[in-house]
C-alpha positions as CSV (number, residue, x, y, z in Angstrom):
1,M,63.8,1.5,81.7
2,N,63.2,-0.5,84.8
3,K,63.2,-4.2,84.1
4,L,61.0,-4.8,87.2
5,I,58.3,-2.8,85.5
6,L,58.7,-4.6,82.2
7,N,59.0,-8.4,82.4
8,E,57.9,-11.3,80.3
9,G,54.6,-11.7,82.1
10,N,53.7,-8.2,80.9
11,I,54.1,-9.0,77.2
12,L,51.7,-10.7,74.7
13,L,53.1,-11.7,71.3
14,N,51.3,-12.3,68.0
15,V,47.9,-11.0,69.1
16,A,45.3,-11.3,66.3
17,S,44.1,-8.0,64.9
18,E,40.9,-6.6,66.5
19,G,39.1,-3.3,66.9
20,K,40.9,-0.5,68.8
21,Y,38.5,-0.7,71.8
22,E,38.9,-4.5,72.1
23,A,42.7,-4.0,71.9
24,I,42.6,-1.3,74.6
25,E,40.4,-3.6,76.8
26,R,42.9,-6.4,76.3
27,T,45.7,-4.1,77.2
28,G,43.8,-3.0,80.4
29,Q,43.0,-6.6,81.2
30,L,46.7,-7.4,81.2
31,L,47.5,-4.4,83.5
32,S,44.8,-5.7,85.8
33,E,45.8,-9.4,85.7
34,N,49.3,-8.3,86.6
35,G,48.2,-6.3,89.6
36,Y,48.9,-2.8,88.4
37,V,45.3,-1.6,88.2
38,T,41.8,-2.6,89.2
39,S,39.5,-3.5,86.3
40,D,37.8,-0.2,86.7
41,Y,40.9,1.5,85.2
42,I,40.0,-0.1,81.8
43,E,36.9,2.2,81.5
44,G,39.3,5.2,81.9
45,M,41.5,3.9,79.1
46,K,38.5,3.8,76.8
47,K,37.4,7.3,77.9
48,R,41.0,8.5,77.1
49,E,40.7,7.1,73.6
50,D,37.3,8.9,73.2
51,E,38.9,12.2,74.2
52,V,42.1,12.0,72.2
53,T,43.7,9.1,70.4
54,T,46.4,7.2,72.1
55,Y,48.0,6.5,68.8
56,I,51.4,8.4,68.9
57,G,52.7,7.6,65.4
58,N,55.3,5.2,64.0
59,G,52.9,2.2,64.5
60,I,52.7,2.7,68.3
61,S,49.7,3.4,70.6
62,I,50.0,4.0,74.3
63,P,46.7,3.3,76.0
64,H,46.3,4.8,79.5
65,G,43.5,6.1,81.6
66,T,42.3,9.6,82.1
67,S,43.3,11.4,85.3
68,Q,39.9,10.7,86.9
69,Y,40.9,7.0,87.0
70,I,44.2,7.4,88.8
71,S,42.7,6.1,92.0
72,F,42.3,2.7,90.3
73,I,46.1,2.4,89.8
74,K,47.6,0.1,92.5
75,T,51.2,0.5,91.4
76,S,53.1,1.7,88.3
77,G,53.2,-0.8,85.5
78,I,53.7,-1.3,81.8
79,V,52.4,-4.0,79.4
80,V,53.3,-4.5,75.7
81,L,51.0,-6.2,73.2
82,Q,52.4,-7.0,69.7
83,Y,49.9,-7.0,66.9
84,P,51.7,-8.1,63.7
85,E,48.7,-7.4,61.5
86,G,48.0,-4.1,63.3
87,V,45.0,-2.4,65.0
88,D,43.3,0.4,63.1
89,F,43.1,3.5,65.2
90,G,41.3,5.5,62.5
91,G,42.6,8.0,60.0
92,G,44.9,5.5,58.4
93,N,46.8,5.0,61.7
94,I,47.7,1.4,62.3
95,A,49.3,0.4,65.6
96,Y,51.4,-2.7,65.7
97,I,52.6,-2.3,69.2
98,L,50.3,-1.2,72.1
99,I,52.1,-0.2,75.3
100,G,49.6,0.0,78.2
101,I,50.7,2.3,81.0
102,A,49.6,2.8,84.6
103,G,51.6,5.5,86.4
104,K,51.4,6.3,90.1
105,N,52.4,9.9,90.9
106,D,54.5,11.0,88.0
107,E,56.3,7.8,87.5
108,H,54.6,7.2,84.2
109,L,56.2,10.3,82.7
110,E,59.6,8.7,83.1
111,I,58.3,5.5,81.5
112,L,56.7,7.4,78.6
113,S,59.9,9.4,77.8
114,A,62.0,6.2,77.7
115,I,59.4,4.6,75.3
116,A,59.2,7.7,73.2
117,L,63.0,7.7,72.7
118,V,63.0,4.1,71.5
119,C,59.9,4.4,69.4
120,Q,60.9,7.5,67.5
121,D,63.3,5.2,65.6
122,E,61.3,3.3,62.9
123,Q,63.8,0.5,62.9
124,N,63.2,-0.1,66.6
125,V,59.4,-0.2,66.0
126,S,59.9,-2.7,63.1
127,K,62.0,-4.8,65.4
128,L,59.3,-4.7,68.1
129,R,56.7,-5.6,65.5
130,H,58.6,-8.6,64.3
131,A,60.2,-9.7,67.6
132,A,59.8,-13.5,68.0
133,T,60.4,-13.6,71.8
134,K,59.4,-11.6,74.8
135,G,63.1,-11.2,75.7
136,E,63.7,-9.3,72.4
137,I,60.8,-6.9,73.2
138,I,62.4,-6.2,76.7
139,S,65.8,-5.7,75.2
140,I,64.6,-3.3,72.5
141,L,62.6,-1.2,75.0
142,T,65.3,-1.2,77.7
143,E,68.4,-0.8,75.5
144,G,66.9,0.6,72.3
145,D,68.2,-2.4,70.4
146,A,67.9,-6.1,70.2
């Protein structure tokens, strides 16, 4: 995965547990603060969650906007939020890692497939959940291992 897209400024560690919509909003806020999207994109992220959960299993959620909100993406980006206590996405699904994505053109598909490969391994997800530094998060997501 491109380290330019994922850097320490795009990672929040040890975020206190909160509701899923608050967590999605925080994720969108970080995408916005880092210049990937305008704040209008956050509404699209919440709408996506209304349509179909962004919880993908293994303790991971990938909030992103609906296709109607693509015009609010300035450039492709990814942010990672670590919730050691988890965020309840309903139905017994607890996400410990939220990976917010904004993809221009089809660039986000490449980002998603790289994340999916790493996150299908429960050990990697556990390492992400318990990572003590932003560097560890980057190394796990870019190399599949810390």
